[in-house]
Structures are given as C-alpha cells and as structure tokens.
DRENDO-1510 file (C-alpha; in Angstrom, 1 decimal, always signed):
<recs>
REC; n; res; u; v; w
REC; 1; MET; -26.3; +73.5; +155.7 .
REC; 2; SER; -28.0; +75.1; +152.6 .
REC; 3; GLU; -30.8; +73.3; +150.8 .
REC; 4; ILE; -29.9; +71.4; +147.6 .
REC; 5; LYS; -31.5; +73.2; +144.6 .
REC; 6; ARG; -30.1; +71.2; +141.7 .
REC; 7; LYS; -32.2; +68.2; +140.6 .
REC; 8; GLY; -29.2; +66.2; +139.6 .
REC; 9; ALA; -28.7; +63.7; +136.7 .
REC; 10; ARG; -30.7; +60.6; +136.3 .
REC; 11; SER; -27.7; +58.4; +135.3 .
REC; 12; PHE; -24.0; +58.5; +135.6 .
REC; 13; LYS; -23.5; +59.4; +131.9 .
REC; 14; GLU; -25.8; +62.4; +132.2 .
REC; 15; ILE; -23.6; +64.0; +134.9 .
REC; 16; PRO; -21.9; +67.1; +133.4 .
REC; 17; LEU; -18.1; +66.8; +133.7 .
REC; 18; THR; -17.9; +70.2; +135.3 .
REC; 19; ILE; -20.4; +69.0; +138.0 .
REC; 20; LEU; -18.4; +65.8; +138.6 .
REC; 21; GLU; -15.2; +67.7; +138.9 .
REC; 22; GLN; -16.8; +70.0; +141.5 .
REC; 23; LEU; -18.1; +67.0; +143.4 .
REC; 24; ASN; -14.7; +65.4; +143.4 .
REC; 25; GLN; -13.1; +68.6; +144.6 .
REC; 26; GLY; -15.6; +68.9; +147.4 .
REC; 27; GLU; -16.9; +72.2; +146.1 .
REC; 28; ILE; -20.5; +71.3; +146.0 .
REC; 29; GLU; -23.0; +68.8; +147.5 .
REC; 30; THR; -24.5; +65.8; +145.6 .
REC; 31; ALA; -28.0; +66.6; +144.5 .
REC; 32; ASN; -29.3; +63.0; +144.4 .
REC; 33; LEU; -28.3; +59.4; +144.8 .
REC; 34; VAL; -26.9; +59.1; +141.3 .
REC; 35; GLU; -24.4; +61.8; +142.0 .
REC; 36; TRP; -23.7; +60.4; +145.5 .
REC; 37; LEU; -22.7; +57.1; +144.0 .
REC; 38; ALA; -20.7; +58.7; +141.2 .
REC; 39; VAL; -18.3; +60.6; +143.4 .
REC; 40; ASP; -14.7; +59.2; +143.4 .
REC; 41; GLN; -14.1; +59.2; +147.2 .
REC; 42; ARG; -10.4; +58.5; +146.8 .
REC; 43; LEU; -10.1; +61.6; +144.6 .
REC; 44; LEU; -12.3; +63.6; +146.9 .
REC; 45; LEU; -10.0; +62.6; +149.8 .
REC; 46; GLN; -6.9; +63.6; +148.0 .
REC; 47; SER; -8.5; +66.9; +147.1 .
REC; 48; ILE; -9.6; +67.7; +150.7 .
REC; 49; LEU; -6.2; +66.7; +152.1 .
REC; 50; THR; -4.3; +68.7; +149.5 .
REC; 51; GLN; -6.5; +71.8; +150.0 .
REC; 52; ASN; -5.8; +71.7; +153.8 .
REC; 53; ASN; -2.1; +70.8; +153.6 .
REC; 54; ARG; -2.6; +67.3; +155.1 .
REC; 55; LEU; -1.6; +65.1; +152.2 .
REC; 56; ASP; +0.6; +63.1; +154.6 .
REC; 57; TYR; -2.6; +61.5; +155.8 .
REC; 58; TYR; -3.4; +60.0; +152.4 .
REC; 59; GLU; -1.2; +56.9; +152.2 .
REC; 60; ALA; -2.4; +55.3; +155.5 .
REC; 61; ILE; -6.1; +56.0; +154.7 .
REC; 62; ILE; -5.8; +54.5; +151.2 .
REC; 63; GLU; -4.1; +51.5; +152.7 .
REC; 64; GLY; -7.1; +51.0; +154.9 .
REC; 65; ILE; -9.4; +51.1; +151.8 .
REC; 66; GLU; -7.2; +48.6; +149.9 .
REC; 67; GLN; -7.6; +46.1; +152.8 .
REC; 68; LEU; -11.4; +46.0; +152.5 .
REC; 69; LYS; -12.8; +42.7; +151.4 .
REC; 70; LYS; -15.5; +44.4; +149.5 .
REC; 71; GLN; -15.3; +48.0; +148.3 .
REC; 72; THR; -18.7; +49.7; +148.1 .
REC; 73; VAL; -19.6; +53.4; +148.5 .
REC; 74; ASN; -20.5; +52.7; +152.1 .
REC; 75; THR; -17.5; +50.6; +153.0 .
REC; 76; VAL; -15.1; +53.1; +151.4 .
REC; 77; ASN; -17.0; +55.9; +153.2 .
REC; 78; GLU; -16.5; +54.2; +156.5 .
REC; 79; ALA; -12.9; +53.3; +155.8 .
REC; 80; ILE; -12.0; +56.9; +155.1 .
REC; 81; GLY; -13.8; +58.1; +158.2 .
REC; 82; VAL; -12.0; +55.5; +160.4 .
REC; 83; GLY; -8.7; +56.4; +158.7 .
REC; 84; LEU; -9.2; +60.1; +159.3 .
REC; 85; TYR; -10.1; +59.4; +162.9 .
REC; 86; GLU; -6.9; +57.5; +163.4 .
REC; 87; GLU; -4.7; +60.2; +161.8 .
REC; 88; ILE; -6.4; +63.0; +163.6 .
REC; 89; VAL; -6.0; +61.3; +167.0 .
REC; 90; LYS; -2.3; +60.5; +166.2 .
REC; 91; ARG; -1.7; +64.2; +165.5 .
REC; 92; ASP; -4.3; +65.7; +167.9 .
REC; 93; ASP; -5.5; +67.7; +164.9 .
REC; 94; ILE; -8.7; +69.2; +166.3 .
REC; 95; ALA; -8.6; +72.0; +163.7 .
REC; 96; PHE; -9.0; +69.5; +160.8 .
REC; 97; LEU; -11.7; +67.7; +162.6 .
REC; 98; GLN; -13.8; +70.9; +162.6 .
REC; 99; ILE; -13.1; +71.4; +158.9 .
REC; 100; ILE; -14.5; +68.0; +158.2 .
REC; 101; PHE; -17.6; +68.4; +160.4 .
REC; 102; ASN; -18.5; +71.7; +158.7 .
REC; 103; HIS; -17.4; +70.9; +155.2 .
REC; 104; LYS; -19.7; +72.0; +152.2 .
REC; 105; SER; -19.3; +68.5; +150.7 .
REC; 106; ASP; -21.9; +66.0; +152.0 .
REC; 107; LEU; -19.6; +63.1; +151.6 .
REC; 108; VAL; -16.9; +64.7; +153.7 .
REC; 109; ARG; -19.5; +65.3; +156.5 .
REC; 110; CYS; -20.4; +61.6; +156.1 .
REC; 111; TRP; -16.7; +60.8; +156.9 .
REC; 112; GLY; -17.2; +63.0; +160.0 .
REC; 113; THR; -20.0; +60.8; +161.3 .
REC; 114; TYR; -17.7; +57.8; +161.2 .
REC; 115; ILE; -15.1; +59.8; +163.1 .
REC; 116; ILE; -17.7; +60.1; +165.9 .
REC; 117; GLY; -18.9; +56.5; +165.6 .
REC; 118; LYS; -15.4; +55.0; +165.9 .
REC; 119; ASN; -14.3; +57.1; +168.9 .
REC; 120; GLU; -14.4; +54.6; +171.7 .
REC; 121; GLN; -13.6; +57.3; +174.2 .
REC; 122; LEU; -17.1; +58.7; +173.8 .
REC; 123; SER; -19.9; +57.4; +176.0 .
REC; 124; ILE; -23.2; +56.6; +174.3 .
REC; 125; GLN; -24.6; +59.9; +175.7 .
REC; 126; GLU; -21.7; +61.9; +174.2 .
REC; 127; THR; -21.8; +59.9; +170.9 .
REC; 128; LEU; -25.5; +60.8; +170.4 .
REC; 129; LYS; -25.0; +64.4; +171.5 .
REC; 130; GLN; -22.3; +64.8; +168.8 .
REC; 131; ILE; -24.1; +62.9; +166.1 .
REC; 132; GLN; -27.3; +65.0; +166.5 .
REC; 133; VAL; -26.2; +67.8; +164.2 .
REC; 134; PHE; -25.6; +65.2; +161.5 .
REC; 135; ALA; -29.0; +63.6; +162.2 .
REC; 136; ALA; -30.5; +67.0; +161.5 .
REC; 137; ASP; -28.3; +67.7; +158.4 .
REC; 138; LYS; -30.2; +69.0; +155.4 .
REC; 139; HIS; -28.6; +66.4; +153.1 .
REC; 140; PHE; -30.2; +63.0; +152.7 .
REC; 141; GLY; -26.9; +61.2; +152.5 .
REC; 142; VAL; -25.5; +62.6; +155.7 .
REC; 143; ARG; -28.7; +61.8; +157.6 .
REC; 144; GLU; -28.6; +58.2; +156.4 .
REC; 145; ILE; -25.0; +57.6; +157.2 .
REC; 146; SER; -25.3; +59.3; +160.6 .
REC; 147; TRP; -27.3; +56.5; +162.1 .
REC; 148; MET; -25.3; +53.8; +160.4 .
REC; 149; ALA; -22.1; +55.3; +161.8 .
REC; 150; ILE; -23.2; +54.9; +165.4 .
REC; 151; ARG; -25.5; +51.9; +165.2 .
REC; 152; LYS; -22.9; +49.5; +166.7 .
REC; 153; LYS; -22.5; +51.6; +169.8 .
REC; 154; VAL; -26.3; +52.1; +170.0 .
REC; 155; THR; -26.8; +48.3; +169.9 .
REC; 156; GLU; -24.1; +47.7; +172.5 .
REC; 157; ASN; -25.8; +50.3; +174.8 .
REC; 158; LEU; -29.4; +49.7; +173.8 .
REC; 159; ASN; -31.2; +50.6; +177.0 .
REC; 160; GLU; -29.4; +53.9; +177.4 .
REC; 161; ALA; -29.7; +54.7; +173.8 .
REC; 162; ILE; -33.5; +54.1; +173.8 .
REC; 163; SER; -33.8; +56.3; +176.9 .
REC; 164; ILE; -32.0; +59.2; +175.1 .
REC; 165; LEU; -33.7; +58.6; +171.7 .
REC; 166; SER; -37.1; +58.7; +173.4 .
REC; 167; ASN; -36.6; +62.4; +173.9 .
REC; 168; TRP; -35.5; +62.8; +170.3 .
REC; 169; SER; -38.8; +61.3; +169.2 .
REC; 170; LEU; -40.4; +64.5; +170.6 .
REC; 171; ASN; -38.0; +66.9; +168.9 .
REC; 172; GLU; -39.4; +69.7; +166.7 .
REC; 173; ASP; -37.0; +68.7; +163.9 .
REC; 174; GLU; -38.5; +65.9; +161.8 .
REC; 175; ASN; -35.1; +64.6; +160.8 .
REC; 176; ILE; -34.1; +64.1; +164.5 .
REC; 177; ARG; -37.5; +62.4; +165.1 .
REC; 178; ARG; -36.8; +60.1; +162.1 .
REC; 179; PHE; -33.4; +59.3; +163.4 .
REC; 180; SER; -34.8; +58.1; +166.7 .
REC; 181; SER; -36.7; +55.4; +164.9 .
REC; 182; GLU; -34.3; +54.6; +162.1 .
REC; 183; ALA; -31.2; +54.1; +164.3 .
REC; 184; ILE; -32.8; +51.2; +166.1 .
REC; 185; ARG; -34.8; +49.5; +163.3 .
REC; 186; PRO; -34.7; +45.7; +164.1 .
REC; 187; ARG; -33.7; +44.9; +160.5 .
REC; 188; GLY; -32.1; +48.1; +159.4 .
REC; 189; VAL; -30.9; +48.3; +155.8 .
REC; 190; TRP; -27.2; +47.8; +155.1 .
REC; 191; CYS; -26.4; +47.0; +158.7 .
REC; 192; GLU; -26.5; +44.2; +161.3 .
REC; 193; HIS; -29.8; +43.4; +162.8 .
REC; 194; ILE; -30.6; +44.1; +166.4 .
REC; 195; THR; -31.6; +40.7; +167.7 .
REC; 196; ILE; -33.1; +41.8; +171.0 .
REC; 197; LEU; -35.5; +44.2; +169.2 .
REC; 198; LYS; -36.4; +41.5; +166.8 .
REC; 199; GLN; -37.5; +39.4; +169.7 .
REC; 200; THR; -38.7; +42.1; +172.2 .
REC; 201; PRO; -39.8; +45.0; +170.1 .
REC; 202; GLU; -41.8; +46.4; +173.0 .
REC; 203; LEU; -38.6; +47.8; +174.3 .
REC; 204; ALA; -38.8; +50.6; +171.8 .
REC; 205; LEU; -42.4; +51.7; +172.6 .
REC; 206; SER; -41.2; +54.9; +174.3 .
REC; 207; ILE; -39.9; +55.9; +170.9 .
REC; 208; LEU; -42.6; +54.5; +168.7 .
REC; 209; ASP; -45.7; +55.7; +170.6 .
REC; 210; PRO; -44.9; +59.4; +170.3 .
REC; 211; LEU; -44.5; +59.0; +166.5 .
REC; 212; LYS; -47.7; +57.1; +165.8 .
REC; 213; SER; -49.3; +60.1; +164.1 .
REC; 214; ASP; -46.3; +62.1; +163.1 .
REC; 215; SER; -47.0; +64.9; +160.6 .
REC; 216; ALA; -43.9; +64.2; +158.5 .
REC; 217; LYS; -44.1; +61.5; +155.8 .
REC; 218; TYR; -40.3; +61.0; +156.3 .
REC; 219; VAL; -41.0; +59.9; +159.9 .
REC; 220; GLN; -44.1; +57.9; +159.0 .
REC; 221; GLU; -42.1; +55.8; +156.5 .
REC; 222; SER; -39.5; +55.0; +159.1 .
REC; 223; VAL; -42.0; +54.0; +161.8 .
REC; 224; GLY; -44.0; +51.9; +159.3 .
REC; 225; ASN; -40.8; +50.2; +158.2 .
REC; 226; TRP; -39.7; +49.7; +161.9 .
REC; 227; LEU; -42.9; +47.8; +162.6 .
REC; 228; ASN; -42.8; +45.8; +159.4 .
REC; 229; ASP; -39.3; +44.7; +160.5 .
REC; 230; ALA; -40.7; +43.6; +163.8 .
REC; 231; SER; -43.6; +41.8; +162.2 .
REC; 232; LYS; -41.3; +39.2; +160.7 .
REC; 233; THR; -40.4; +37.9; +164.1 .
REC; 234; GLN; -43.2; +39.2; +166.4 .
REC; 235; PRO; -46.3; +39.6; +164.3 .
REC; 236; GLY; -48.6; +39.4; +167.3 .
REC; 237; PHE; -47.0; +42.4; +168.9 .
REC; 238; VAL; -47.3; +44.5; +165.7 .
REC; 239; ILE; -51.0; +43.5; +165.2 .
REC; 240; GLU; -51.9; +44.4; +168.8 .
REC; 241; LEU; -50.0; +47.7; +168.6 .
REC; 242; CYS; -51.7; +48.7; +165.4 .
REC; 243; LYS; -55.1; +47.8; +166.9 .
REC; 244; ARG; -54.3; +50.1; +169.9 .
REC; 245; TRP; -53.1; +52.9; +167.6 .
REC; 246; GLU; -56.3; +52.7; +165.6 .
REC; 247; VAL; -58.3; +53.3; +168.7 .
REC; 248; GLU; -56.0; +56.0; +170.1 .
REC; 249; SER; -55.3; +57.9; +166.9 .
REC; 250; ASP; -57.9; +58.1; +164.2 .
REC; 251; THR; -55.8; +60.1; +161.8 .
REC; 252; LYS; -54.7; +59.7; +158.2 .
REC; 253; GLU; -51.0; +59.7; +159.4 .
REC; 254; THR; -51.6; +56.8; +161.7 .
REC; 255; LYS; -53.6; +54.9; +159.1 .
REC; 256; TYR; -50.6; +55.3; +156.7 .
REC; 257; ILE; -48.1; +54.0; +159.2 .
REC; 258; ILE; -50.4; +51.0; +160.1 .
REC; 259; LYS; -50.7; +50.1; +156.4 .
REC; 260; LYS; -46.9; +50.1; +156.0 .
REC; 261; ALA; -46.5; +48.2; +159.3 .
REC; 262; LEU; -48.8; +45.4; +158.3 .
REC; 263; ARG; -47.7; +45.0; +154.7 .
REC; 264; THR; -45.8; +41.7; +155.3 .
REC; 265; ILE; -48.5; +40.3; +157.5 .
REC; 266; ASN; -51.2; +41.1; +155.0 .
REC; 267; LYS; -49.4; +39.5; +152.0 .
</recs>
C-alpha cells in the first residue's frame, strides 16, 4: 500500500468536506486518527457495496450493527467485518473477498482483518499466515486492528501462536516484529487480557528476547509496554529480566525499553 502523504486535520471540524466525502466513498485512506474516527462506516459500507454491485449484503450487516450494545468505531468495524464474512461465505464470493483485502481504503482493509479473525475454519497457523500482510500494512489503523482481529484465536492457541510469532520477532519488517509483541500483550489496549501471560510472562521470552535492542522505536514502545503490563502482576520477573538485559545489551535501545518497562514499578 502507498505511504500516506497528507497530514490530516487536527479536529473533526477542520476536515474539508471534499476529503470527508472521499473517505466515505473509500477513495482515499485516512491520514491520521482524527480522520479515522470521522469516517461514517455505514456510509462507507453502502458505498463499497454499491460500487461492487453487492448492495444486497447491506441490510443483514446493518442489522448486526444495530444489535450492538455499544457502538464505537471498533465495535462497528468488527461488526461489519463479521457481517461481510457471513455474507461472503453464504454466497462463496471469493472475488469480493479479494476486493476487500486489497482495497485502497484502510477501513475496508480493517474489515478484511476481521473476516480472517472470524473464520473458524482456519487453524492458528493459517490465521497468522493470512493476517501477516495486514500486520505489515503501511497504514497505522490496519496494523492496529490486525492484531485485535485475531487476538481471541491467538489466546485460545497460545503456545502454537507464540511458537509462530517467535519467528516473526526476527522478521526484517519492523511492523511484523511489532505485531509479534503487540498481539500477545498481557493487558492489551481495547481487548481482553491474557490471564496466563499476566501470571507467567516468561512464556513469551522467545518473542521478547530477540526484541530487547530493536532498532525501531515502534517496536521498542511495544516491548516496553508489554513488560510494563507484566510488571503489574509479576514485578519480580520484569525486574530480573531488565537486569539481565542491562548486562547482555548495553545499548540506548535497550535502555529505552527498560525505562518504559519499569515505569509502573518505579512510581
């Protein structure tokens, strides 16, 4: 996907109407979080379905949205992804699936991640294989939603997932390395906690150790946050790991991660 070059507006009211119309038509990507939150996903869905002669999908998917107890950007995003998955399976519409996966709109690609995450026919190996392209997406929103979309399956198949993600932590793409850490954060943001990792964080060392001096700030932030999560239930583990990393890796990158990791402990 092409890099985003627009800076984007700083508030909803500053978004030009022409830009908002293009976003709601799926013609361009959002440039920042403000735009991402401003998109009318119902209108975007209607636009995409109309453009691809699949407006008969609309009513069932909207019904799923209306049944939500709480409608937020994330819950609506998931509901549309789930609804699309159900309609695509019902019609065996592989062609439309590929349109969604490769769409220029970042929010449409986000729907695609939930189509993967909700497919119970996929093993954890196949799920992670299919989600990797979204984990490497150039758009921040797609990358963030990609791990949220498959986190439940990762949690249910944790040992297998960690084994696979341990190889991702060595990937040349920093976005994929970041995903390997972020997908299994013990107290991930906007998602259920992973109880077993809150209690036994050492299970994730095969992912964390290779990232202890990662060159990318994006990855460093994730690893520091991961360990800060773990410090709230297993502070001793985090303290000892940071001591070991200080000895093994005397770099500014490791120092930065350790500082973030210990921020709750040091309060």
